[in-house]
N, C-alpha and C positions, 0 to 999 in steps of 0.2 A: 582396412581398419577405419572405422568412422571416428570423426572428431568428437571428443568428449566435451559436453557442454556443462557448465556449472561446476567443474572440478572433478568429474569422475562419471562413471557409468552407473545407472540405476540408483540404488539406495546409497551408493558411495558418494553422492553429491552432498557435500556438507552444507549445513546451515550458513556458516560463515562465507563460504565460497559463493553461494547463491545471493547472500545479502550484498556482497561486493558487486556482483553482476547487476543486481537490481539498482543499487546506488549509482552505478555507472550508466544506468538507463539502457542496458543491453537487451534489445528485443529478443535475441535468441535465448537469453536466460529466462525471460518471461514465458517464451514458448515452451521451454523445457519444464518450467514449473507447471504450466497449464496441462502438459501431457503426462505428468508424473503424479499418480495418486498418492505416493508417499509424501509428496510435498504438502499434502493437507495437514499433516501433523506439524510439519515445520512452519507452516503459515500461522498456525495457532500459537506456536512459540514466538513468532515475530510480533504478533498482536500483544501477547502477554508481556514480552520484553519491552515493547514500546509503551505499554500502559504503566509498567513498573518504573521505567526510566522517567516518564512524565511525573509520576507520583513523587519520586525522589528529587527530580530536578525542579519542580514547581512548588514543592511543599505539600502539606496535608490537604488543605482546602482546594486550591486550584489544581493540584496534582490529581486529586480524586476526580474532579470535574473533567480533567483532560483524559484520564483513564476511561471514564464512562463514555466520553465523546469518541474515543478511539474504538471501543467495542461496539457502540451503536453505529458509528459510521461504517465499520467493517461489514456488519450485517446488512444495514440499510442499502449501502452501495451495491452489494451483491444482489439483493432483491430487485433493485431498480434496474440493474444491468440485465438481469434475467428477463424482465418484462420488456425492456427496450429491444433486446435482441430478437424477441418474437415479433415486434412491430417493424423494426428496421431491416431485419434479415430473415423474412419469413420462409424463404426457400433454402436456407442454409441447411446442409446435411447434418452437421454436428451442432447440436443445440448447446446453449450456455446453461449448464446445470448449476445448481446451488453449490455443489462441491467445487466445480471449476471456478466459479466466480469468487467464492470465499478463499480459495487457494491463491489466486492471482492478486486479488485486492488485499489479502492479508500480507503478502510479501511487499506490496506497494507502501506499507507502513514502515518499511525499513528505516528511512531517515529519522523517524520519530525517536529512535533509540538514542539519538544524540541530545535529546532533551536533558540528559544527565548534566550537560554543560551549562544549562541555564543559570545556575547560581554564580557563575564567574562574574565578578563585579564589572560593570560598564559594558561588558561584551555579551552578557546573557540575552538581552532583548534582540541584539543583532543576530545572534545564533538562532534564536527562535524564528526570526523572519526568514533566515536562510533555510532552516529545517522545514518551515511551512511551504516555501516555494519549491523546495526539493520534493516534498511529499506530493504536491500538486503535479510535478513533472513525472514522478513514478506512477501516480494514479493515471495520468494520461497514457503512459506506455502500457499500463495494465488494461485500460479500456481498449486501446488499439489492438491488443492481443485478443481480447474477448469479442470485439466488434470490428473485425478487419474490414477496411473499405468504407467505414462510416466516417464522414468528415468531422473534424473538430467542431465545426460550427453547429453540428447537431447536438453535441453533448457538452459544450462549453459551460452551459448553465449548471451542469452537475459538478464540474470542477470548481466553479464559483461557490456553489453551496458547500463543498468540502472545505473551502478556505475560510468561510465565515466563523466557525468555532475557533479556528487557529487565531484569527484576528481578535476575536472577543477575549480569548485567554491572554493574549499579549497585552491588551488594554487593561485588563483586570490585574495583571501581574505587576 
């Protein structure tokens, strides 16, 4: 009997179980998400939950900006990683498709769900910093899943670019 990853087999893997695995930076959960086409629907849910959490946590103006940033970042990172995979791993048998990239990068937005906690007085900005750093960490694990063997030094600029909107939103809040 094989070990079940992410809380169950096949479609039995729950959104919450996978979110916990992603939040814990478990590479095997990212691998499972990458290999499971059903996770595509779940990744859309993660992005939407993160956008809605940001909308409620940051308020109408900044929350809407954060929700847009999340959606654009999700799509843009997937497109960038598809192109980079062709350049950095040209002989790789399994290519990084848009579906795979969107699935894994969508799940990497899991920590953004905690943006709901931003309104807590005096602690909100600290929570935002933690959420931002955590999101960068999950993005790193997601990239490692999609581009195995590519050193961090080659894509660190992309993680830095991911952090910029988070920092700007914190300054504006």
